[in-house]
C-alpha positions in Angstrom: -2.3 -119.3 51.0 -0.1 -119.1 54.0 0.5 -115.5 54.9 2.5 -113.5 57.5 -0.3 -111.3 58.8 -4.1 -111.2 58.6 -6.0 -108.2 59.9 -9.8 -108.2 60.4 -12.5 -106.0 62.0 -10.7 -102.7 60.9 -12.0 -99.5 59.4 -9.6 -99.2 56.4 -9.2 -96.1 54.2 -7.3 -97.6 51.3 -6.7 -94.5 49.1 -7.5 -96.9 46.2 -10.4 -95.4 44.2 -11.4 -98.9 43.0 -11.9 -100.1 46.5 -11.9 -97.1 48.8 -13.0 -98.8 52.0 -12.2 -102.3 53.4 -12.4 -104.2 56.7 -9.6 -106.7 56.3 -6.3 -107.4 54.5 -3.6 -110.0 54.4 0.2 -109.5 54.1 2.9 -111.8 52.7 6.5 -111.0 52.2 5.9 -107.4 52.9 3.1 -107.0 50.3 -0.6 -106.8 50.5 -2.0 -110.0 49.0 -5.6 -109.4 49.9 -7.7 -106.2 50.6 -11.4 -106.3 51.0 -14.1 -107.7 53.3 -13.7 -110.4 55.9 -15.5 -112.9 53.8 -12.5 -113.1 51.6 -10.1 -114.1 54.4 -11.2 -117.8 54.1 -8.5 -118.3 51.5 -5.7 -117.3 53.8 -4.0 -118.9 56.8 -1.7 -117.1 59.3 -1.6 -115.0 62.4 -4.9 -113.1 62.7 -5.2 -109.7 64.4 -8.6 -108.4 65.3 -8.3 -104.6 65.3 -11.6 -104.2 67.1 -12.7 -101.3 64.8 -9.4 -99.4 64.8 -8.8 -97.1 61.9 -6.2 -98.0 59.2 -4.8 -95.8 56.4 -1.7 -95.8 54.2 1.5 -94.3 55.6 1.9 -90.6 55.0 3.9 -89.2 52.1 5.2 -85.6 52.6 5.8 -84.2 49.1 8.1 -81.3 50.0 10.4 -81.2 53.0 13.9 -79.8 53.6 16.1 -82.4 55.3 19.4 -80.8 54.5 18.2 -77.4 55.6 16.8 -79.0 58.7 20.3 -80.3 59.5 21.7 -76.8 59.0 19.1 -75.2 61.2 19.8 -77.8 63.9 23.3 -76.3 64.3 22.4 -72.7 63.8 21.8 -70.1 66.5 18.6 -68.5 65.2 19.2 -65.5 67.4 17.3 -63.2 69.8 14.0 -61.7 68.7 14.5 -58.0 68.3 11.6 -56.5 70.1 10.1 -53.2 69.1 7.1 -51.7 67.3 9.1 -49.4 65.1 12.6 -49.0 63.7 13.9 -46.9 66.6 12.7 -49.3 69.2 14.3 -52.2 67.3 17.7 -50.5 67.0 17.5 -49.5 70.7 16.8 -53.2 71.6 19.8 -54.4 69.5 22.1 -51.8 71.0 20.9 -52.6 74.6 21.4 -56.3 74.0 24.9 -55.9 72.7 25.9 -53.6 75.6 24.6 -56.3 78.0 26.4 -59.1 76.2 29.8 -57.7 75.1 32.5 -59.4 73.2 30.6 -61.8 70.9 32.1 -62.4 67.5 28.6 -62.4 65.9 25.3 -61.1 67.2 22.3 -62.8 65.7 18.8 -61.4 65.8 15.4 -62.2 64.4 13.0 -59.5 63.2 9.5 -59.2 61.8 9.9 -56.9 58.8 6.4 -55.4 59.3 7.5 -53.6 62.5 9.7 -51.3 60.4 6.8 -49.9 58.5 8.1 -48.0 55.4 11.5 -47.6 56.9 14.6 -49.9 56.5 17.7 -50.7 58.5 21.0 -49.8 56.8 24.5 -50.9 57.6 25.6 -47.5 58.9 23.1 -47.7 61.7 24.3 -51.2 62.7 27.9 -50.0 62.4 27.1 -47.2 64.8 25.9 -49.7 67.3 28.8 -52.1 66.9 31.5 -51.9 64.2 33.9 -54.4 65.8 31.6 -57.5 65.8 29.3 -58.9 63.2 25.6 -58.1 63.3 23.2 -60.4 61.5 19.4 -59.8 61.6 17.3 -62.5 60.0 13.8 -61.7 58.8 11.4 -64.2 60.3 10.7 -66.0 57.1 14.5 -66.3 56.7 14.3 -65.1 53.1 16.1 -61.7 53.8 18.6 -60.3 56.2 20.2 -57.0 57.4 24.0 -57.0 58.2 26.6 -54.5 59.2 29.8 -53.7 57.3 31.8 -56.3 59.1 29.8 -59.1 57.5 29.8 -57.5 54.1 33.6 -57.3 54.3 33.9 -60.9 55.4 31.9 -62.1 52.3 33.6 -59.6 50.0 30.3 -57.9 49.1 30.9 -54.5 47.6 29.0 -51.9 45.6 30.2 -53.8 42.5 29.0 -57.2 43.5 26.4 -58.3 41.0 22.9 -59.5 42.0 22.3 -63.2 41.6 18.8 -62.4 40.1 17.8 -58.8 40.0 14.5 -58.2 41.8 14.7 -61.7 43.3 18.0 -62.5 45.0 19.8 -59.2 45.3 21.6 -56.6 47.4 19.5 -53.6 48.2 21.3 -50.4 47.0 20.8 -46.7 47.7 22.5 -44.2 45.4 24.6 -47.2 44.0 25.8 -48.3 47.4 24.9 -51.6 49.1 22.9 -51.0 52.3 23.3 -54.3 54.1 19.8 -55.5 53.3 20.1 -58.7 51.3 17.3 -60.9 49.8 16.8 -64.6 49.0 19.7 -66.7 47.8 22.2 -63.9 48.3 21.3 -64.0 52.0 21.4 -67.7 52.5 25.1 -68.1 52.1 25.5 -65.6 55.0 22.9 -67.0 57.3 24.5 -70.5 57.2 28.1 -69.5 56.6 29.2 -71.5 59.6 28.1 -74.9 58.5 31.2 -76.1 56.8 32.7 -77.1 60.1 30.0 -79.7 60.9 31.3 -83.2 61.6 29.9 -86.3 60.0 28.7 -87.3 63.5 26.8 -84.1 63.9 25.1 -84.5 60.5 24.2 -88.1 61.3 22.7 -87.1 64.7 20.5 -84.5 63.0 19.4 -86.9 60.3 18.5 -89.5 62.9 16.5 -86.9 64.8 14.6 -86.2 61.6 14.0 -89.9 60.9 12.6 -90.3 64.4 10.2 -87.3 64.0 9.0 -88.7 60.6 8.2 -92.1 62.1 6.4 -90.5 65.1 4.2 -88.7 62.6 3.6 -91.7 60.4 5.6 -90.4 57.5 7.4 -93.1 55.5 8.2 -91.3 52.2 9.3 -87.7 51.5 10.5 -85.5 48.7 13.5 -83.5 49.9 13.5 -80.1 48.3 17.2 -79.2 48.8 19.4 -76.5 50.3 20.0 -73.5 48.0 23.5 -72.1 47.8 24.9 -74.8 50.1 25.8 -77.6 47.8 28.5 -79.0 50.0 26.3 -79.5 53.1 23.4 -80.7 50.9 25.6 -83.4 49.4 27.1 -84.4 52.8 23.6 -84.9 54.1 22.9 -87.1 51.0 26.1 -89.1 51.7 24.8 -89.6 55.2 21.4 -90.8 54.0 23.0 -93.2 51.5 25.3 -94.6 54.2 22.5 -95.0 56.7 20.5 -96.9 54.0 23.3 -99.2 53.3 23.5 -99.9 57.1 19.8 -100.6 57.3 19.1 -97.5 59.3 16.9 -95.5 56.8 13.4 -96.8 57.0 12.0 -93.6 55.4 12.0 -93.5 51.6 13.7 -90.3 50.5 13.3 -88.9 47.0 16.0 -86.2 46.6 17.0 -83.5 44.3 19.8 -81.2 43.0 19.0 -77.5 43.5 19.5 -74.8 40.7 19.5 -71.2 41.9 21.6 -69.4 39.3 20.4 -69.3 35.7 23.9 -69.4 34.3 24.4 -72.8 36.0 21.5 -74.5 34.2 23.4 -77.0 32.1 25.8 -77.8 35.0 22.7 -78.4 37.2 21.3 -81.0 34.8 24.7 -82.8 34.7 24.9 -82.7 38.5 21.3 -84.1 38.8 22.5 -87.0 36.5 25.5 -87.5 38.8 23.3 -87.5 41.9 21.0 -90.1 40.2 24.1 -92.4 39.7 25.7 -91.8 43.1 22.6 -91.8 45.4 20.6 -94.8 44.3 20.1 -97.1 47.2 16.9 -99.0 48.3 15.3 -96.1 50.2 17.1 -93.2 48.7 17.0 -92.0 45.1 17.5 -88.8 43.1 15.9 -88.1 39.7 14.7 -84.5 40.1 16.0 -81.0 39.4 14.7 -78.4 41.9 14.3 -74.7 40.8 13.4 -71.7 43.0 11.4 -69.7 40.5 10.5 -66.9 42.9 10.6 -65.9 46.6 7.9 -65.0 49.2 4.9 -62.7 49.3 5.7 -60.8 52.5 9.1 -59.5 51.2 7.6 -59.1 47.7 10.1 -61.4 46.0 7.2 -63.7 44.9 6.5 -63.1 41.2 3.0 -61.7 40.5 0.9 -61.0 37.4 -0.9 -58.1 39.1 1.5 -55.8 41.1 1.7 -55.7 44.8 -0.9 -53.3 46.2 1.4 -51.0 48.2 4.5 -50.7 46.1 3.5 -51.6 42.5 6.3 -54.1 42.3 5.8 -57.5 40.6 8.8 -59.5 41.8 11.1 -61.5 39.5 11.5 -65.0 38.3 14.6 -67.1 37.8 13.6 -68.1 34.3 11.2 -67.2 31.5 8.9 -69.7 29.7 11.3 -70.3 26.8 14.0 -71.2 29.3 11.7 -73.6 31.1 10.8 -75.3 27.9 14.5 -75.8 27.1 15.2 -77.2 30.6 12.2 -79.5 30.2 13.5 -80.8 26.9 16.9 -81.5 28.4 15.4 -83.2 31.4 13.1 -85.3 29.1 16.2 -86.6 27.2 17.8 -87.7 30.5 14.6 -89.2 32.1 14.7 -86.6 34.9 11.9 -84.7 36.6 11.3 -81.1 37.7 10.1 -79.6 41.0 9.7 -75.9 41.3 9.2 -73.3 44.1 6.3 -71.2 42.8 4.6 -68.9 45.3 3.3 -66.2 43.0 0.9 -66.6 40.1 3.5 -65.4 37.5 6.0 -68.0 38.7 3.6 -70.9 38.2 2.2 -69.4 35.0 5.7 -69.4 33.5 6.1 -73.1 34.4 2.8 -73.9 32.9 3.7 -72.0 29.7 7.0 -73.8 29.6 5.3 -77.2 29.9 2.9 -76.2 27.2 5.7 -75.2 24.8 7.7 -78.4 25.5 4.7 -80.6 25.1 3.8 -78.9 21.8 7.2 -79.8 20.5 7.6 -83.3 22.0 4.0 -84.5 22.0 3.6 -88.0 23.4 7.3 -88.2 23.9 7.2 -85.8 26.9 7.6 -87.7 30.1 8.8 -85.2 32.7 6.9 -85.1 36.0 6.5 -81.4 36.8 5.5 -80.2 40.2 4.7 -76.6 41.2 5.0 -76.2 45.0 3.3 -73.8 47.4 1.0 -71.9 45.0 -0.1 -69.2 47.4 -1.6 -67.1 44.7 -3.2 -68.3 41.4 -4.7 -66.4 38.6 -8.1 -67.5 37.4 -6.9 -68.0 33.9 -4.4 -70.7 35.0 -6.6 -72.8 37.4 -7.6 -75.5 34.9 -4.2 -75.7 33.2 -2.6 -77.9 35.9 -5.0 -80.7 35.1 -4.8 -80.1 31.3 -1.0 -80.1 31.3 -0.6 -82.9 33.9 1.4 -80.6 36.3 1.3 -81.6 40.0 0.0 -79.0 42.4 1.8 -79.3 45.8 0.3 -77.2 48.6 1.6 -76.6 52.1 -1.7 -76.8 53.9 -0.7 -75.6 57.4 -0.2 -72.2 55.7 -3.9 -72.1 54.7 -4.9 -70.3 57.9 -3.1 -67.3 56.3 0.5 -68.3 57.2 0.7 -65.6 59.8 -0.8 -65.7 63.3 -3.4 -63.2 64.5 -5.3 -61.5 61.7 -3.4 -62.5 58.5 -6.2 -61.2 56.2 -5.2 -57.6 57.1 -1.6 -58.2 56.0 -2.6 -59.8 52.7 -5.2 -57.1 52.0 -2.4 -54.5 52.5 0.0 -56.3 50.2 -2.3 -57.9 47.6 -5.6 -56.0 47.8 -8.9 -57.2 49.0 -9.8 -59.5 46.0 -6.6 -61.5 46.0 -6.5 -61.6 49.8 -9.8 -63.4 49.7 -8.7 -65.9 47.0 -5.4 -67.4 48.3 -4.5 -71.1 48.7 -7.0 -72.4 46.2 -6.3 -76.1 46.6 -10.0 -77.1 46.5 -10.5 -75.3 43.3 -7.5 -77.0 41.7 -8.7 -80.3 43.1 -12.1 -79.9 41.5 -10.5 -79.2 38.1 -9.0 -82.7 38.2 -5.5 -81.7 39.0 -3.3 -84.0 41.0 -3.0 -82.1 44.3 -0.3 -83.2 46.8 0.4 -82.0 50.4 3.6 -81.2 52.3 5.1 -79.5 55.3 7.9 -77.5 53.6 9.5 -77.6 57.0 13.1 -76.9 58.0 12.7 -76.8 61.8 12.2 -80.1 63.7 8.9 -79.4 65.5 5.1 -79.2 65.2 5.0 -78.1 61.6 6.4 -81.4 60.4 3.1 -82.9 61.6 0.9 -84.0 58.6 -2.1 -84.0 60.8 -1.6 -80.3 61.4 -1.6 -79.9 57.6 -4.8 -82.0 57.5 -6.5 -79.9 60.2 -5.7 -76.5 58.7 -6.5 -77.8 55.2 -10.0 -78.6 56.5 -10.5 -75.6 58.8 -8.3 -72.8 57.4 -7.6 -71.7 61.0 -5.4 -72.5 63.9 -7.0 -72.4 67.3 -5.9 -73.1 70.9 -7.0 -76.7 70.3 -4.6 -77.1 67.4 -1.3 -78.8 68.0 0.7 -75.8 66.8 2.8 -72.9 68.1 0.9 -70.3 70.1 2.1 -67.5 67.8 0.4 -69.2 64.9 -3.1 -69.0 66.4 -5.5 -67.1 64.2 -8.5 -65.0 65.1 -10.8 -66.5 62.6 -10.9 -68.9 59.6 -9.0 -67.6 56.6 -11.2 -67.0 53.5 -12.6 -68.3 51.2 -14.8 -70.9 52.9 -15.1 -72.8 49.6 -11.4 -73.7 49.6 -11.8 -76.0 52.7 -10.9 -79.6 51.9 -12.6 -82.6 53.3 -10.7 -85.3 55.2 -10.7 -87.9 52.4 -9.3 -85.3 50.0 -6.6 -84.5 52.5 -5.7 -88.1 53.0 -5.5 -88.8 49.3 -3.2 -85.8 48.9 -1.0 -87.1 51.6 -0.9 -90.7 50.3 -1.6 -91.9 46.7 -1.2 -88.5 45.1 2.1 -88.0 46.8 3.2 -91.4 45.6 2.3 -90.4 42.0 4.3 -87.2 42.4 7.4 -89.1 43.6 6.9 -91.8 40.9 6.4 -94.6 43.4 2.7 -95.2 43.0 3.2 -98.8 41.7 4.4 -99.8 45.2 3.4 -97.1 47.6 0.6 -94.7 48.5 -2.4 -97.0 48.9 -3.5 -100.2 50.6 -3.8 -102.3 47.5 -2.9 -105.9 46.4 0.6 -106.0 45.2 1.8 -102.9 47.0 4.1 -102.6 49.9 2.3 -103.2 53.2 2.8 -99.7 54.5 0.0 -98.7 56.9 -0.9 -96.7 60.0 -3.2 -97.8 62.8 -5.3 -95.4 65.0 -7.5 -95.9 68.0 -10.2 -93.6 66.6 -11.8 -93.3 63.2 -10.1 -90.3 61.5 -12.9 -90.0 59.0 -15.3 -89.2 61.8 -13.0 -87.1 63.9 -13.6 -83.4 64.8 -11.8 -81.1 62.4 -10.7 -78.7 65.0 -7.9 -80.3 67.0 -7.4 -83.0 64.3 -3.6 -82.2 64.6 -3.6 -84.0 67.9 -4.1 -87.4 66.2 -1.1 -89.7 65.9 -0.8 -93.3 64.9 -0.5 -96.0 67.7 1.2 -98.4 65.2 3.2 -97.9 62.0 4.2 -100.6 59.5 6.6 -100.4 56.5 6.6 -103.4 54.2 4.7 -105.4 56.8 7.3 -104.8 59.5 6.1 -102.9 62.7 8.1 -99.7 63.1 6.3 -98.3 66.1 
């Protein structure tokens, strides 16, 4: 057979369990037509490349990113970090900064909530500093904010404004009055309230930046997890992706979604997901998934737990209960759609598992929805084997597995969750060993180091971030985050970033492994990644990248 490319003398990790290792392959018309040993190459003629022992693996699949949020962040002033070790010092810093920089329409600050201790900032204190300009303080995770009265008035938020989801996305009140502290979805429309003015050219520039970063890191397929409460920009980004694909400028395959944040919009969201599937259906861009944010984050106690938070006794709240999830799944099943869910706390993922169980019990073999639970920072022992039994994908964000806080994260989690749960977070190895399909992702919204899948691989293997890690300095941790038994090995990390991701996205017939009949998507490295040191693994990067047999870099 005459072929387009023949590769020999390579160390190939195929991600194909039937033939996990190879030394040679042949490509014709963008597909692998042969994968195996060099003795099988005699049947093929064409250009031969001797890789001289270079390492080859499939292209990376990032199973949970935020392209549209990334576009928003690219045009957002994230603000000045409000320095201080307590509330008084923080307010003094803000007051001093505003005095030194008078006349701004909006002052933006970032703040680590922990520095407030048991205190909180209220609008009256910010009004006393500056009542004539807007003051916006964004908590570092960007899941809650503090604002002054000027911003509340701008957004028509009053004491009578209902919470989006009580205990989850809500306005903090004291004696029935809003305080200016706002959580989750209720805060997002304020943080990004300036984005409607973005031009098509600005959006395209940010998307092209993201494409470039993805290719630099060897990522050729992603699942985009949406932009909550900003449907207009989210769809404009999708229009940009579709247009770029039609122009031949979108080499990365994007699997998109429609985002549901408000329970009352459930049926509308399913109709919109159907519309997205019709309208965004080009060669490298498709939508077939509804995305739900079931809970929030652990640090601000909006993640939904079975066992209460150690310090407050709160348990968080969920967007839906199991009966609602079962109903959503039945509707999605009728339409041939899938479900992807933000689930940080163990109660959030348990409700999804319970909903899947109810739907499967009713529909039996007619149930076909691909269900993915993303993040999974805390899992209850009783639910660990249910992912495999129910066929639910478990998507982890492995660069969090050093504790997701620089310094000594264990101390923070012990305070919030108690010692036992703090020592049993990010249990991806345990889920892997149950037979669950585990996938990996960056969950990133900032164009930077954290998009790097090799950072995810390193932290997934080491559960720490050191000075040798390609990461931000503030993320460095003092020691490996427990438990030791949850460390993954490199082959498991690679499988989670390749074939398992392809299964989650529903593209495993053509992507995710170096296998005869599949697209010739592969990365080339000078060094053998299977033998590389785990510490510093994040510094690896492909020297060549191919998509459908075409060299991209």
